[in-house]
N, C-alpha and C positions, 0 to 999 in steps of 0.2 A: 312508291314512296316507302311502304312496309318492306318491300323486298330488297330494296337498295339498303337500309337500314339493317336487315337481316344479314345480308350478304358482307357489309362492312364489318359487321360484329364478327362473323366467322373468319373473315380475313383477319382481324386482330388477334383471334384466338390462334388459328394457324401461326402466325407469325410469331407469337409470344410462345407457343409450345416449341418451335424450332429455336428460339433465341434460350428459353429456359432450358431446353435438353443440352445445348453447347455450354451454357453457363455450368449446368451441374456436372458435365464430364470434365470440364476443366478444374472446377473446384473439388471433385471428387476424390483425386488423390488414392485412388486404389480403394474406395470405400464402394463396396459390392451394393450396400444398400441405396446410396446415391445413384450410382449406375443403373440400377433397377428403375428409380424414378423417373431418370432421364430417358428411358425406356417408354415408361407411361407417358411423359410428356410428347414423345415423337409420335407414339400411337394415336394420341387425343389431336396432334397436328394433322395427321394423315387421316383421321376419321373427319376433320373439319374439312380437309381438301376434297374429300367423297362429296359433300354437300355441295362444294363450290362447283364439283365437275359437273354434278346433274343439273345446277344452274345454267351452266353454258353448254347443255346438249352432249356432255361426254359421259353417255350413258355406261358403256361397260367400266369404263375406270370407276367413276362414282360408285357403282355396286361393289366393285371388288375391295374397294376402300371402305366401305360401311359394313359390310360382311366380314370385314377383320376386326368386326368389334370384339369378339372373345378375347383379342391379344392385349386389349387396353386394361382389364381388370386382371388378366394373369400376371402383366407386369407389376401392378399394384399390390397382388398377393405375395408375389416374390419379394417387393421392397419391404412389406409388412412383416413377413418371417424375418428377413434380416435386420430389420429395423428393431424388432422386440427380442430376438432370441441371442440375448446377453445377458450377462450377469445371473442376477437372481431369477429372471424370468426364463431362463433356458428350460426346455423341457423334452424328453427323449422322442416326443411325436413331432416336435416343432424340428429337431435335427432331422428326423427321418424324412418329413416335408420339405425340407432344404434340400436333401439328398435327391428327392424324387421331383425335383421342379422340373428338370428337364421332360419328364413324362407329362407334367402338367402344361408346359408349352406345346408338347407333340400334339397332345389332346385338342388344345386351344387350335391349332394348326389344322387338324383333320375336321373339327367342327367348321372352320371357315372354308375350307375346299370344299366340304360337304355343301355348305349353304350356296358357294359361287355355282356349284356343279347343277343343284336342283333349283336353282334360282328361287332363293328365298325371300328376295326383296322386290317391291314394286315401287312405282311412283304415283303421286296423286297431285292434281293441280290445286295447291293451297295457297301460297303466298302469290297475290296478283297474277294467278294463272300458271305461274313458273313450279316446275316439277319439285315433289319434297319424298323423301324415302319413308316406306312403309315397309313393315314386315307382313308377309302373306302368312298362309296357314302352314307352308313348310318352314319358315324362318322361327316356328315355335321353338326347336330345339337349339338354335342359334341363341335367341331372346333368354330361354331359360337357363342355359348354360352361363351365358355372360352374367345373368343375376347371380347365380348359385355361387361363382366363383369371386363376385364382389363383396357377397355377403361373408363368404371365407376370410377375405381379407380383412373387412372391417371386425370379424369374430376376433381374428387373431390380433389386432390392436386393442380390442376389449380385454383380453388376458394380459398384454402389456401393461395396460392402463392399472391393472390391480395389482401387477407385480413391481413395476417401477416406480420411484420417486425421484424427486429433483426436477432438473430441466429435461429429462427424458420423459416423464409422467406429463409434465406441461405440454410438451410438444406433441405428445398422443392426444391430449384433451384438445388442443386446438385442432389436430387433424379430424376429430370426431366431429367439432362444430364445421368444420369447411366441408365434411363429409356429408351432412345435413343439407348445406347448402347446395351441394352438388345433386343428390337426390330430388332437390326441389326443382331444379334447372333441368334435370333429364326426363322429369314425368313428362314435360310437355312433347319431348322427343318421341314418346310412345303413344300420345293419345291418337295421332291419326291412324297408328296401326291397329287401334283398336276400334276404329270407326267414328272416332271424336274428331271432326273436322273444326278446330281451334286453332288460331295462329298461335305458333310457339314462341308467346313472347318472352318467358323464363330465358330461352335459349341466346338472347340477346346480352345477356350477362355472362356468357361462358367464359369470356376472358378474365374474370375475375375469380372464377373457381380454380383454376390453373394456377393463378399466381398466389391464391391464398393457400392453396394447397402445399406448395414447395414452402412458401413462407412459415406455414404451421412447422414444417418437419426442420427446418434450418434455423429458424430465427434465435433459438437459444444455443446454437453451436456455431455459427459463423456470423461474426460482427458485422461483416459486409453488408449482409442480407438485412440487419436492422437498419443501417444508412440508408440502403436503397428504398427500403419500405418507407421511410420518413420523408424521402424525395418523392416517391411514388404517391403517397397520400396527399402530400402538397400540392403535386398535379391535379390529382382527382378532384380536389376541392375546388381549386382554380377553375377547372373545366364547368363544376356543377355551378360555381358563380357566374360564369360567362353565360352558361346556358339560361339561368335565371334572369340575367341582366337583358339578353338578345328576346327572350319573351315579354319581358315587360315592355321593351322599345316596341316589338312588333305589335304589341296590344294597343299601345298609346301614341305611337308616331303619327298616326293620320290625325289625331285630334289636336297635336300642337303644330300642324303644317307640314310634316315631313312625310307627303304623299310617295314620293319615289321610294323611301326606306320602307314602307307599308308594301309596296309591291313587291318586294324581294323576298323568296321564300325564306322560312326562319332557318330552315337546316342549312341554308348557303350563308345565313348572317353568322350561325354557330360554327360552320366550318373556316370562315374566313377569320372569325375571331380566336380560334384554336390556333391557325396558322400564324396571326400576328402573336398570340401568347408562346407560342414556341420558339419563334425569331428572337423574342424579348429574352426568352430562357436561356438562349443558346449565347446572347450577346452580351447578356448581362454580367459574368465574371469579366469581362474585358472591359466593360464600361464602368465597373466598380473599380478595378485596378486603375484605369484611367483616371478616375476620379480622387482616389486616395493619393496617387501621384501629384494631382494637380493640388490638392488642398493640403498633403502632407509631403513635400517634394524630400527625397532623400530616405524615406522610410521603406525598407523592403523587410516586411515580416510575413512568415507564414508557417504551416504545422512544422515543416522540417526544422526551420530556426528553432523555433519553441522548443520542441522535442530534444534538440541538440543543448540548448541552455540548461535544460532540466536533467537531462542525463548528466552533463558535465558537473552542474553544482551539487548533484546528488551524491557524486563520488567524494566529495570534502568530507576528512574525518576530523578536522579541527575548524576553529575560526579563522585562524591564519591562512588555512589551505581556502576556506571558503572565500574570503576577502580576495585572496591572491588570484584565485581563479575567475572570481566577478569581473576585477579589473582587466584581466585578459580578454574575457569575452566582449567587454564593452570595446576594448581597445581593437579587437578584430572588427565590430559591427561598425563602430562610429569613425573610426581612422582617427580617434584623438583621444588622449587618456582621461579618464575620469577616475577620482579616487572614491573609494567606499568608506565610510565611516560609520561604526557601530555604535549606537548610544553614544555619539559624541556630536560636536559641532565642527563644521567645517571651517576651514581658514577662510581668509578674505580673497584668496589668488586662487583660480584652477576651478575646473569643474568637479563637483561632488555629488555622491547619490549618499544620502544619511539615512541610515535605519535606526528606528527607535522600537522600544517596547512598551506597548500600554496593556491594560488589563483586557482587552479584547484581542492582543495579540501582536503581531509586529507590523508595523507599516513603514512607507519609504517615502521620502520626499527629495528632490533634487535642488540644490543650491547652485548660485552663480551659473544660471543656463540660461539666462536671457538672451545670450548673444547666440544661441544655438537655433538653427532651422526648427520648424514646427516638426518635419519628420524626423529630427533628431531627439526633440523633446518627447515625441511618441515613443520612440524606442526606449528612450530613458525610464520613460513611466511605466511601458509593459513590463520591462527589464527588473526594474525596481519592485513591482507586484509579484513576479517570479523568484527574486530574490530573496523577500521577505517571506515567502512560504518555505524557501528552502532554508532559512535562519529559524523558522520555527520546527522544522524538520530535524535540524541539527541538533539543536536545543532537545528535543525530546530523544534523540539517541544518546548525547552525551549524558543526559540524566539517567537513561537505562544503566548505561556502562558503568557509571559511578555507583549506582545503586548495586549492580552485580559486582564491583571490586570491593564494596563494603561488605558484601554477602560472603564473599569469598575470606575476607580478612577476618570475618567475624568465625568463619568455619575453620579456618586456620588456627585461630587462638584457641577455639575449643579443643582442637586435635592436640594443638602443642600444651594446653592446660592439662590433658590427660596423660602424654607423655612426660610432663615435668613431675607430676604427681607420682607417676610410676618410677622414674628415676631417683626421686627424693626418699622414698621408700626404701628403694634397692641400694643407695650410696650412703644413707646416714648409718644403716646398721654396720657396716663394715668400717665407717669411719670412726664409730664408736669403739669397735674392737681395736683397732689401729691405736686410738687413744690410750686406751688401758693396756695394751701391750706395751707401750712405750713409758710406761710408769717407772718401770727400773732401769732404763735407759741411761746412759750419762747425761749429765745437764745440758751440754751443747745440741747432743743429738735429740734430747726431749724436747728442748726447745724449738730447734729446727722443724721437727716433726708437728708441734703443736700450731706454728706459725703456718704450715702447708695445709693442716687441717682446718685452721680458722679459714684460709683463703678458699678451701672446698666447700666449707658449710656456707660462705658468704654466696658463693656462686651459685649453689642450690637454692638459698634464700631468695635471691635476685630472680632466679628463673620462675621460682614458684608465683612471685609477686607479679612478674611481667606478664606472664600467661593466664594467671587466674583471672576469675569474674571480678571487677570492681564495682562496689555498692557504695554509695555515698550516702551519709547523713548530714545533712546541713546544719549548721548551728553558727551563732556569731562567734569569732575566733578573733582574740586580741594577739596582732603580731608580735610586740616586742617581748612580751612574756615567753611567747611560743620560739623565738630566734634565741633567747637568752638560754633556754632548757637543753636546744639543740647544742649549741656551744658548749655549755657544760658537759655534754654526754660524749664529746670528742675531744680527741688529743690536739691542743691548739698551742702546744709547748714551743718556743722561739718563733713563733708567727703573731704579729701584730693584727689584731681584732678592733675593727671599727665601725662602729653602729650608728647609723644616721636613720634613726626611728623616731616618729613621734609616739607619745605614750597613748593616744586614743585613737590609733589606725586599728581598724577593725573592719573585719570581712565576714560574709557568708561561705563557710566552706566547709568540708570535713576536716576536723583538726588531726585525724589520725593521717589521713593521706596527705595534708598539707605539710605535716611535720616530715614526711617521707621526703616530699620535695627537697625543704630544706636541708634535710641531712644529706641527701646525695649531693645536692649542688655545692654545699659546704665541704664535706668530704672530698669531693672532685677537685676542688681547689686547693685542700690542704696537702693533697698528694703531690702538687707541684712545687708548692711554696716551702713545705716543712724543711727541705734540706738547705734553703737558701739563707744567708745570714741576712736579709733584709726582707724575708718572706712577710706579705702583707695582703689582707683581705678586708675589704670594704663592704659593708651592706647597708644599702641606702633603697627605702620606700616612700611612696608618696601614691597619694589618690586624686583623682580629678574627677570631674561630673558623673563619668561612666565606667572606670574602671581603677582597680588597684594595680599598681607597678612597682615591680621590686627588681633591683639590680643587684647582682652579688659580682664585685670586681676582685681581681688578683694580678698581682706583678710577676705572675710565673711566665714561662716562655710562652709566646705568641703560638697560634694554632697555625697549621699548614693551610695554606689556601685551598688545598683539596678536600680539606673537611669543612669549609664554611658552608652555610646552607643548610638543608634539610639532612645531608647526608651522616652530619655529626650525631643525629638523634636515632640515628637507625641501631637496631640491636647488633652486639658483639663488634662495633666499631669504637676501636680505644687505642690510646699511646699510651695508655696509663700502666706502667709496670704492676703487675699483681691485679689490674681490675677486670672485673668479669666482662665489661662492655654492655652491660645493661642499665647502669646508672641513669644516664641521660634519656634513655628508651623508656625506661618507668616514669621519668619524671614528665616526659611528653605523654605519658599514655594516662597519667593522672591528670594533668591540666587539660588534655581534651575531654575527658570525664567532666571536668567542672567549666566547660565551653572556654578555657584560657588558651593563650599561646606562649611560646617560648621560643627564644633565638639567642644566637650567638652575635655579639657586636664588639667591632675593634674601633670605633669612634667615639668612644666615652673618655678618652685619656689614660687609659688602662691597657696594658697589653691583651687581656682577656676579661670580656665581659659576658655574663649570661643575665639577659633579661626575661623576665615573666611577668604575665599580666592576669588578672581575674576579673572578669565583669562584676559590677555592684548591683545593677538593676535587672539581673536573669532571674526569671521565675523558677523556683526551686520547690520541691516537695516540701509538707512540714517536716519539723525536727523529728528524727526517729524512723523516718518511712524511706528505706533504701531505694534506690534507684540503679537498676541493672543496666551496666555498659556494656 
């Protein structure tokens, strides 16, 4: 019985060694350290084959393979040098050792040949009378050399553990733990050579040593290894559970009347159970696929489809692109159109996937999907969860992009402010000199020069206002007196001014900045109606529960369609003769600082209307405390 278990363990170790070596060579991809580790796995498999050869009376082959023992730690030493000697752990002596590794291999081969030549190994009847390998006195060189090379390999790993960090350091630490486990298993192999005739129970666990060693090396580098280890651990646990269940059945089966089961050897029951477990594991994917198709007909979902969905949705740069791509993917998968609604309500007809946002994040639900098959509803549910995740990712991406845009705008304004201050200083001095030099010029020439100087000075002043830092000092502002004072300061000759303002309209704002808004808007309107025989401007204001709204109408020429919308409030966009192109841009910047809005309208019964609003319930700093914008 013991010899059968031992032989089975050695067979498993040999097969595992060959499989592991083949897998490492396949995944090595020119990595010399993994190639050396593959050599170690091969030598361990051959070492195990040597034990099996002795078991089956193949004395010559068994002795040759077992006396090739020095090559196993030599491959391990080579692996350790290549694995450690990189980055901060590189040392001149490690480089030299790497160059002289062919000499180490040659020495190991010579020790192996010497051991075979002098007959450094014998056998002893240890396991059920079957032969087991032992070193004789001439084998001390082979054994001592093997131990010495193994210690050197682990010493190199110790150096790497001290010098490396991150995944490499964790891999080396795992290898040390596995090395301690291997030392424990290998100790029983030496006992018979020392005259201690004890059954080598630890060698029954040899398959675990090889697998754990490889896993410790590559677990942090190759993701496939971790997935394989997860499945292997599951299989191992199931095997132990089956073994426990079989042991319990063997103990109590006779007491419950199962005499036939009592007469069956436990190892046969365990083997039969493992075969059943293996068959169940093999057919499980097909059975699961069949059950899913029976319960959810029409649903075909796998990792490739989910990865394709995630990749396609992740490429969307806007909400429109995300919705369009999502509807296209659903059409491809379900073969029928499904509309996607973001934070909205679905219509009564058609199939809809509705996305809503709550405090905890985005979530999805389907509407009008009762007539869909269970498989289609499952597909829609899975896609909805993935789409909700994509919505959250796109929202974060857009928020970051908006934050970056604002940062760049602020940086641009700072640079523009510095440039404007320098230009104002450099331009106003020569403008003053030109003004003084024109004092003795003819009257018409002097008037023309003064008009152009005034225009240049206005341009410099507007540029300073637009590019400078805006600070607000909030206080109650009565609108009607403010508008009257602005009109009195402007040239309104030949223009009909109409005010529709209540006496008690008051807002919280910076009076100086709000005055600039009215000056720029009214002066802009005067520029277009002043030369008309029937020029007219109407100013009306009203309040509701949330905001103050003011409209400034004029009967000047209507604006071109290309200027409608936000383009009109961009700097240096103007159709006004002699204008700087900054008046409306300044207005928008001041209103933005007040959390207000401005827009052009042509649906109020006037050719041109500018409407701006200010919030009444906004939270402001106390009066006198500036707010930087």
